[in-house]
N, C-alpha and C positions, 0 to 999 in steps of 0.2 A: 312871790310867795303867798300862799293862801292865808286868810285870816285865821287866827286861833282865838278861842275864848279869852277875853281880856283878863288881866290880873286883878282888876278891881272886883268889888262885890255888890255892885248896884243891881237892881232887879231888871228883868227883861221887859220892855214895854210891850203893850199889845192889849187891845180892848176886847177882842173876840177870840173864840176858839172854834176851829173847824172840826166837826165830829164826823167820822167816817165809819159806817157799819156796812160791810159789803161794798156796794157801789153807791149807796145813798149818802147825802151830806146834809148837815144842818148847822145851826149855830147855838152855842151855849155861852154862858158868862165865864170869866176866868175862874180858875180853881182857887180855893182859899190858901192862906199862907201855911207853910209846913208846921207841923206840931212838934217835930223832933222827938216823937215817941220812939222807943226802942223797937228794933225789928223783931217780928214774931219769931221765937226760938223754934227749933225742931224742923223736921221736914227734910226730905232727900230730893235728889234730882232724877227724874225719869226721862230718858231720852226717847224721842219719838221720830217718826219719819218727818222730814222737814215739811212744814205746812205753811203756805203763803197766806198771810192774814191781811196784807195790804200791799198794793202795787199801783203806783200812779199810772202805769201803762194800761190799767183797766179802763181808765177814762181819758187817756191821752193828755192828762194835765200834769202839773207839778205842785208840790207843796209850796205854800206861800212863805216868803221870807218873814221870819218873826212870829208866824202864826203857829198855834199849838194844834196838832192833829191828834185826835182821839181814835184809837184803833180798838174796836170792840172785839172781844174774844168769845163771848157767849155764842154757842151754836157752831163754833169752828170745829171741824173734824179733828180728832185726836187730842184736842185740848179739853181738860176737865174744867167745867164751869167754876168750880170752887177753888181752883188752884191759887196759891198765894203769890206765885211768881213764875216768870218764864225766862228762858234764855232765847235770845233772838239773833238771827243772822241778818245783817243789813247790807244792802247793795245800793250804791248811789250812782247816778249818771246825769250827764247834761247840766251840771251846775253852771249858773250864770257867771260865777266867779269862785275863787277858792273860799272855803269856809269851814263850818263845823256843824254838827247836829248833836243833840242829846236826847236819849230815850229815858223817860222818867215816869214815876207814879203820877196818876192823874189827880191826886188830892192835894197837889201843891204846884206852884208855878215852876217853870223850867229852872233847874238849879244852875249855878254858875260853874258848870263843868262841860266837858266834851266827851261824848261816847265815840265819835269818829270825826276825823278831819278829811277833807277832800280837796283836790285841785280843780281849777276851772275845766269844765267839760268832761274830764276823765272819770272813769269808773273806779270806785273804791269799795272794798268789802271789809266787814268786821263783825265781831260777835260781842254781845254784852248781856248782862242779866238785869232784870227790872221787876219791881214789885207790881202785882196785879191788884188794882183797887176797883171794886164794883164791876168786875168782869172786863176791865179795859186797861190799856197802857197808852202813854202819850209820847209824842215826838215833836221836837221843834228844831228847825234849821234856820241859820241866820241869813241864808240866801235861798232863792227859789231853785229847786232841782227835782229830778225824778228819784224816787225811792222805792225799794222793794224790801219788805220785812217778812221774814220767815221765822216761825217758832220751831226750835229744834229740841227743846227740853222744857219740862215744867216741874214745879215743886209738887211733891207727892209724899204720901205716907210710906210708900215703898219706892225703892230706887237705889241710888248710889251717892256717896260722898265724893270728896275731892282730895287727892294726894298731890300737893304741889311739889314739884321736884326741880333740882337745878336744871336749867335748860340743857338738854342732852341731845347731841347731834345724831339724828337718825338717817341723814342722807347728806352727802356733799359731793356732787358730781365733779367738782373741781379736782378732787383727789382720785376719782375713778375714770369716768368717761362722760364728756359733755353730752347732754341730751339732744339728740338730733330732732329735726322737724318730724312730727308724727311718731317719734319714738316713745317708749314707755320704760319706767323704772320703778322698782319697789322700794319702800321705806323700811329700814331696819327698826322695828318697833321693840324687839326683845331687848335691845341695848338700854332702853328706858325703863324696863321692868314691866312691860305690858304682858298680862297673863290672860287666861280664858275668862277670868272674872272682871276684866276691864271692859266697861260699857262704852266709853268714849275717851278721846284724847284731846287735850289742848296743845296747840303748836303754833310756831311762827314759821312761815315760809318766806325765804328770801330768793329773789330772782336776780341773777348776776349776768351782766353783759348779754342780753338777748339780741338776736339778730335783727329784731324789729318788733313792732307791736303785734299782738295776737292774743291767744288764750292759753291758760294753764288749767288742766283738769285734774282733780284729786279726789280720792274716795276709796271705798272698799273695792279691792280688786275683783274684776269680773262682774261688777254691778254698775249701776248708773253713777257717773262721776259728776262732781260739782265743778263748773267752769268759772274761772276768774279772769278778768281782763289783764293783759300784760301791756304796759307802755314800752316805749323804746328806751327808757332810762336805764343807765348802767347798773343801778342798784335800786331795788324796790322790795317792800315786804308787806305782808299782811298776817294777822293773827286770827285764829278761829278755834272752834271746838267741833268735833265730828265723831260720829259713832264708828266703832271698829269691831271686827270679828276675827275669826281664825284665818280668814283669807288675807288679812293685812291691808295696807294702803298701797295704792299704785298712783303714779303720776304720769301724765302725758302732756305734751305741748304742741301747739301749732307752729311754733318757731324754734329754731335751735337756740338753746340757752343752757346755762348752768343753774342748778337749783340746790338750795340748802334748806333742810328741814330740821328745826330745833324743837324738841318736845318739851313742854313746860308743865304739863299736868296730866294725871291719870284719874279718870272718873271711875272709881271702884270702891268697894267696901261701904261702910255705913258711918265712918267718922269724917270729921272736917267738912261737913256740908255747908257751903257758904250761903247765907240768906241775903237776898237783895236789901240794900239800904238806900235811903235817899242819897244820890250821888253827892259826894263832898270833896272839895279840893284839900289835899293834904300837903302839897308842896308845889312851889312854882319858883324856879331859879331866877326868873325875870324880876321878881319882887325884891330880891336881895342883890341882884346885879353880879352874881358869881355863877358862872356856868359849871356844869357837871363835867368832870374829866376822868382820868384813870383812877384818881383817889376816890374810893367809895364815899358817898354822901348818905348819912343816916336819915331816914324819913319816918317820923312817928305815924303809925296807922291806928293802932289800938286806942280807943277812947276818943277818936276824932269823929265829930258828928254823931251818927247813930251806931258807929262801930263799937262792939262790946269792948270793955276795958281789958278783958282777957283773951282777945282774939289772937289766934295762932296762924290763921290762913286768911288770905284775902284775894279778891279779884280786883285788879287795879287797871284803870285806863291810863296808860303811860303815853303822853304826847311828847314828841321830840321836835324841837325847832333847830334845824341843823346849821343855819347861818352859813358862814364861809367854809365850814368843814363837813365832810360826809359824817352821818350819824350812825354809830354802831353802839347800841345801848344794852346794858346788862342789869339784871335785878337779882339779888340773892340775900339770904339772911346775913345780917351783919356778923362779922367775925369768921365767916366762911370764905374760902377762895372763890374768885370769880368763876362763873360757870363756863363750860366749853362753848355753849351756844348763846346766841343773843336773843333779846325779846323784840328788837326793832332794828331796822337798817334802812338807810336812805341816802341819796346823793345830797350834795351841798344845796343850801337854800330851798329846803323842802320842809314840810310839816307832816309827820306821820303819827297816827294814834294806834295803839295796840292794847286790847284788853287781855291781860295775862294773869294766871294764877301765881301767887307767891307764898312762900312760907315765911312767917315772921319770927324774929328772935327777940324776945322780950317786948313784943308789940311793935317792933321796928323792922323795916326793910332797908337795904342799902342799894343805891343806884350808882352806876359808873358808866363811863363811855370811853371809847378809844381816844377820841379827840374832844376838846371842849365843845359842848352844845348846851342849849337850854332844854330843861326837862320839866314837864308838868305832870303831877301824879294826882289822879282822882280815884276815890274808892267807890266801887259800885256794889260790892258784896263782901261779906266777911263771916268767919266762923270762929 
């Protein structure tokens, strides 16, 4: 099983920071300690064409274990230099061992949280939001690995907010027809309330019983699709945000498999726009020795770290340590029924992270699982 960010709160060691701007590198001193100042209020999210801002493949290298990589955004196409935050899509590959990485603001050391977890060698994808400080964002991994970072949205005076919804099933080929190799299928977005004003969608995709390893491609129908690696594991999932239009979403795979798509958020309107905060750990079942099961566990989000006391919506990085049981995890406002869809799914003895939007009830979210698993909740943005 890959390593997950420990439950303690000691700082991450490291004497130097590797700075990357385009393809050049340099060295700077570590960032100062966090100030715990409140996140800047206001601002909407403007989704843009995915723009690669960092890729270790450019130099054939890997990020160093424990080193902080600074990714400069000034001068990057489609990214406004003065933006206060970005949403990024992360792809990992070739890790020396299982581990985790965290994307964070560069004015503080790496927080004791995880944006994404990954197995040895295997590729993993995920999405998170992060504050931009002095035109840059930072990344740290606890093991050496290849990483690609794409900006998919930025904070802007014009754009959209977020409507977090109960995870709503937009596709389940187990109840219709298994997706054959090279086959394609559409996702029912109308069921989740997607309209012409919806700019983008957050969702969790679960791949069930693939015939082998390969790729799954997803995106706006009849346009360029985003390809994600599939392992041979019987259950695997990833969460992401992606633009949408009237053409809808389509999925195709290079191997026969069943696919489940659960929609968790609609990026539309001007309300509930989550601002990035310094990532903060809100809950870790390992510290209390009681795993999360079918009975919902309340987790306080509002007022934790930089999260506003009156927060009603949040982006949470939910990491699941499945132990001896497969992990199927749900997140919903406390007092409401468990959602139809899940926010994360994995086989036994795996660690999976998913950054998902949630609606809070009295500043609290409830977490549940079909079978007992350990769950860690980190907050990356809130409104």
